[in-house]
N, C-alpha and C positions, 0 to 999 in steps of 0.2 A: 569807641574809645574806652580806656580801661580807666573806672572812676580812682584807682588807688593808685595812677600815674599824675604827675603835677609837671608842669613846665615853670623851670624859672630863670628869669634874665641875668642869670651870672653865669659864664661859659669858662672855654680854656683862657680866654684873653686875660681872665681875674685869677688865672691859676688852677680852676676846678679841674678834679680828676676824676675817674671813676670809683665808688667806694667809699666816697667824702661824705662826711653827715653834716645834715643844716638842720636847723629848728626855725619852724614856722611859728608865727608869733602874731597878735593883733596889739595893738595900742588903745587903752582905754583913758581914764581919766588925768586930769594935769595933778602932779605930787606939787606942792607947794610948801616952804620950809615953816616949820610950825612958830619959828619966833617972826621971821621978818618978812612971810606971805609972799618972798619971791619964789620962781619957778624954778625945781630942782630937776623937774622928770616927769614921765609919764608911766603909769601903770602898764604892764603887761603881761598878756595872759598865752601864755605856750599852748599852741594848739595841735602839732603834730613834729613826731620827729621824722626827717625825711632823709633818703640815701639816692646818692646820685648813681644811676644805671649808664648815661650815656650823655658825651656831650658835644658840644658846637663849638663855634668861636665864639658866640655873645650871648649862648643858653644852655641849661642841662635838662634833661629828661629825670625826674627824682621820684622815687616811692617811696608810697608813706608806711612806715613801719612800727610807730607805734603814736595812736591816740593823746595826748595828754587834758584833752577838753571833749563835749560833748558838742562845740559849735565846728561848723565846716570852714574849710579855708574858701577864701571868696578872692577874687583880685583885689590889688591891693594891699593885702597882707603882705609882712614883712619876713625876711628871711635872713639866718645869720649862721653863719658856719658854726662848727661844732670844735 
């Protein structure tokens, strides 16, 4: 297994193509509005920039192209298209 390659659960059904770029991130602490105390989001830490090298119907194989953190990718981390 090549540690630079990762599988993501987004594929051709969602329009992913070879060469597409993604960012992997993890979610941290809750962000609260300073005046109201209401939830307004979550802190996010970008972990890796990823590039699609092959696709299937419901998943894609991506390679890590740039680290943005000292933390490693873990199952359950999130990805968004770039």
